[in-house]
C-alpha positions, 0 to 999 in steps of 0.5 A, a space after each residue: 284271606 290272610 293279609 300279606 301286607 298292611 299298605 300296598 302300592 299298585 302301579 297299573 292298578 286300574 288296568 286289566 290285571 292290576 285291578 284284579 290284584 287291587 281287588 284281592 288285596 282289598 279282600 285281604 284287608 290291606 290298604 291300597 294305593 293305585 298309581 296309574 295314568 289311566 292311559 289304558 286302565 279305566 276308572 270303571 275298574 275301580 270299586 264304586 264307591 271306593 272304600 276308605 282304604 283305597 286311594 287312587 293317584 293319577 300319575 306317571 311312572 316316569 316321574 320319579 318324585 311323584 312315584 316317591 311321594 305316592 309310595 310313602 308309607 307303603 310296605 309292598 309294591 305290586 308293579 303291574 304297569 307296563 307297555 303291554 303291546 308287544 307288537 308296537 316295539 318294532 315301530 316305536 323302539 323306545 317305548 319298551 325301554 321307557 315304559 318297562 325298563 326305565 319305569 321299573 327302575 323308577 319304582 325300585 328307586 322310589 322303593 329304596 328311598 322309601 325303604 320298601 322291601 318287597 315287590 311283586 313284578 309282572 314279567 312275561 313268557 316273552 323273556 324266553 324268546 322262542 324256546 326249544 324246550 316245552 313246557 319251558 322252565 324258569 331256568 331256561 336260558 333264552 335268546 331275546 326275540 322282541 324288545 318287549 321281552 328284552 325290556 322285561 328281562 332287563 327289569 327282572 335283572 335290575 330288580 334282582 340287583 336291587 335286592 342284592 344291594 338293598 335287602 329287598 325281596 322280589 317276586 317275579 312272575 312270568 305270565 302267559 296271555 291272561 283272559 277274563 273280566 276287564 280284558 281290554 287287549 289281546 286276541 279276543 279283543 282284536 277278533 271281536 273288534 274286527 267282527 264288529 266292523 265286519 261280521 262276514 270276514 276275519 283277517 288274522 295274523 300268521 297261519 292260525 297254527 300259533 299256540 298259546 297257553 292262556 290263563 284266567 285272570 283270577 287263577 293268575 292272581 291267586 298264583 301271585 298271592 300264593 307265591 308271596 305267602 309261601 316265600 322261601 327265597 329273596 329272589 323268587 321267580 315263577 311261571 304262571 300259565 295253563 297246563 293246556 295250550 290252544 291254537 289261533 283257529 281253535 280260539 277263533 272258533 270258540 269266540 265265533 261259537 259264543 257270539 253265535 256267528 256262522 259262515 265267517 271267512 277266515 283270512 290268514 296273513 300267512 307265516 308261523 308268527 303273527 308278528 316279529 317277536 311272536 313265539 309260535 308256541 308259548 307253553 310254560 312249566 308251572 311245576 314250581 308254583 304248583 309245588 306250593 299248591 296252585 292249580 288253574 281252576 278254569 279251563 282255557 275254553 271257559 276263560 275265553 267264553 267268559 271274556 267274550 261274554 264280558 265284552 259282549 256286555 260292554 260293547 263300549 270297550 270295543 267301540 272306543 278302540 275300533 
């Protein structure tokens, strides 16, 4: 693998996606600083023993002086820290503003002070709200349907403004839901957690027809790195998702099959959305990143099965959050 930076700063680097980004950077020969408060990330996702080129800093992204100090000497930022619970925004209306928008400003301001010029940002398909065009292209102009999506779009806009003001270069990646090893939240986690409590019945949000385009984490990280390697614009925006999509009933059937569970009663709450702000269909147009040579190598079904196996082998992850 080719090095894309000498010293990378990874916010949320102990989390599900961030730790895979860290692995890829280390494999490419970069020195890496992981900055994380470990509220959802886990020390077990760090290599043990840690290589000399890895430093882990426990800290808050809302603490600007701490971010600034930890980032000193880096030449690339991977901003993968965020509040990832889309549903929580309705009950905690400040959390997305703080953990997504203000946290992104802190990271950008620390970059300005430290004269770091490049950043890769984990945005979301949620910025499209409930689009009317499928697959949804990057240039689609959305209306926001969630505080989470609004906070991510605000972060994107702030990032683009910093690029204009201070000569930075940003890589914005709009993700679908990711699956795979080190997965700690989302539909597979929620279903398995419920089945751990009661394997005879399974309460589900919505009516089961919601459709999502899930992406295997290593395919996604490969797309992130490819976009950086082939940079042509100061402000690059890429969708990252799968060509396929799958509905909730099919996701559940794959999970149950992998767990070898039969005669589980599915109980649907009803409605075409799982919660307010949940788009009934997420399917992104990925032709822009595909033009660089990227393709997802793992099918949605195989990615789901790998995720189930991973959690089966680590039941403590499920039990700790039941």
